[in-house]
N, C-alpha and C positions, 0 to 999 in steps of 0.2 A: 648148713642148717643145723640148728641147735635144739636141744631139750633143756629146760631149766633144771639145773642140779638141785635147786631148792623147790622144785615143782610140787604143787599140791596133788592130791590123789583124785582130782576132779575127773568124772567119767568122760570118756571120749565119745560124746554123743553128737547128734546132728548139728547142734549149735556150735560146739567146739570145732567140728570138722569144717564147717562153713567159715568160721573165723580164721582158721589156719589157711583155708583155700584162697583167701583174698590175696595172700602174698606168695602163692605157689610159684608164680612167674619169676620171682626173685631167685629162688633156688635153681630153677631151670636155666635162667640167664647166666647166673654165676657159674653153673656147671659147664655150660657150653663154652663160655669165654675161657674157663680154666683149661678145658681140653684143647682148644685152639692154641692158647698160649703155651701149653705144655709141648705141643708139637713143634711150635716155633723155637722154644728153648732147646729142644733136642736136635733141630735141623740147622741152626744158624751158628756160625763161627764167632763166638762172643769173646770180648775182652771182659775183665772184671768190672770195669766202670760201666760198659754198655749193658752188661747183664744186671748190674745193680739198678740201673735206671729202669730197665724193662720189668724186673721183678717188683720194684717199688711201685710202678704204675699198676701192675697186676694186683698187688696187695691193697693199694688205695681203692681200686675199682671193687674188689671183693668186699672191702670194708663198707663201701657205700651200699652194696647189695645186701650185706648183713644188716645194716641199719634199717633198710627198707623191709626186711622180713620180720616174721613173728616166730617165737619158739613153737615147735611142733605140738606141744601140749596145750597150746592156746592161752598160755599165761601172759603176763605183762611183757611188753617189748623192752623193758629195762635192760635185760641181759643182752639182747641182740644189739641194742644201741650202744651199750658199754663196749662189747666185743668189737663192734664195727668201728667205733671211734678209735680204739686202740690200734686196729689194723690199718686204718687210714693214716694214723700218725706214724706208724712204723714204715708204711709204704712211702710216705712223703720224705721221711728222714733219710732213708737209704737212697731214694731217687736223687736227692739234692746234695748228698754227701760227696764233697769233692775228693776224688782219688780214694774211694773207699777200698779197704784191704780185703783180700780174699777171706781171711779168717773172720773178720768183722761181719762180712756179708753172711758167711756160714752161720755165725752165732745168731744173727737177727732172724734168719730163716728158721734155724733150729728152734729158737725160743718160741716163735710163732706156731710152729707145728706141734711142739710139746704142749703148750698152753691150750691150743685148739683141740688136741687129742684128749687131754685130761678133761676138758669141759664136755666133750662129746661122750666120753665114757661115763663120767659121773651123771650127766643128764639122762643118758639112756638107762642106767641102772635105777635111777630115782623115778623113772616114768615108764615102768614096764607095762602099765595098763594102756599105753598109747600104741595103736597099731603100727607095726613096722619099726618099733623102737630099736630093734636089733640092727636095722640099717645104719642108724646113727652110731650104734656101738661099734659096728665094723668100720665105719668111717674113722672113729677114734683109734681103732687098732691099726689102721693104715697110716695115720698121721704120726702117732706117738713114736713108733720105732724109727721112722725116717728122721724125725726131729732129734731124737737121741743120738742117732748115728751122725747127723750133721754136727752136733755139739761135741761129740767125743772122738771124732775122726782125727788122729794126730797128724797123719800125712795128707791132709786135705789138698786136693788139686782142683783146678778149675773144671776139669772134665768130670770129676766125681761130683762136684757141687751141681753142675749142669744136669747130670743124670738124676740126682736126688730131686731137684726142683721139677724137672720134666716128668718124672714118674709120679710125684705127688700131684702135680697139676692135672695130669691125664686121668689117673686112677680115681683121685678124689673128685674130679669134675664129673666123670661118668657116674660115680656113685650118687652125687648130689642130683644129677638129672633123674636118676631112678627114683630117689626119694620124692622129688617134686612131682613126678608123674603119679606116684602112688598116693600122695596127699590129695591130689585132685580126684583121683578115682574113688578114694574113700568118701569124699564129700558127695560125689554124684551117687554113689551106692546108697548112702544114708538118706538121700533125698527121695530115692525111689520107694514107692509103697511096696510092702511085702507082696509076694505072688498071690496069696489068698485074697488080699484086698483087691488086687487087680481083677481076679476072676469074678469076685462078688460084684464088682462094679459093672 
C-alpha cells in the first residue's frame, strides 16, 4: 500500500476516506497472501529455480493487487498502476527465466525491495496529514534495509536469500494487513455522526 510521493496536501476528510476504503480489501488480500507465502518460503526445501518461480508468482500476484488499489491519500491511481505493472513484469520475468542464477534472483528481489521502500518512505513523508502515514513509513523502513542487504551481500547463499524473502513477506504482509484494517476503520469513524449529534437526535 502506497502514498503518492508527489501527493497533494488535500485534507483527509470523509470523502477521501471513503474513496480509499473502496480498495481496502486489496491491501488485506495482498498482506494475507504475503504472510502465507512467507511461511512457505521458510518451510520448503527450495532449489534456486523453484524459488524463482514461486517468488515470481508472488510478485506478479502482488502487482495485480497493487494495480487494484488506490494510494492511501486518495490521489490518482496512476502511481499504483505504474508500480503494479512493474512488479507484475518483474515477477513474470523471473518466473519464466530458465535456470536463473542465485545472484540474479537476489538482485531482482533486492531492487524490488529498495524501490518499494523508497516509494513508501517518500510517500509517507509527503503525506503526513494522512492518518497512520507512519505505518507506510515503517513499511518502507522494513523493505529498504532488506533490499540493500540482498544487493550487497557478497557471499549470498540460497539459505540467506530464502530467509530474506521469507522475513520480508511475513513482516511486510502483517504490516499491510494492519494498514488495510485501519483504513477501513477510519472510513467508518468518519461516517459516524459526532456524539453530540447522536444525543441531540
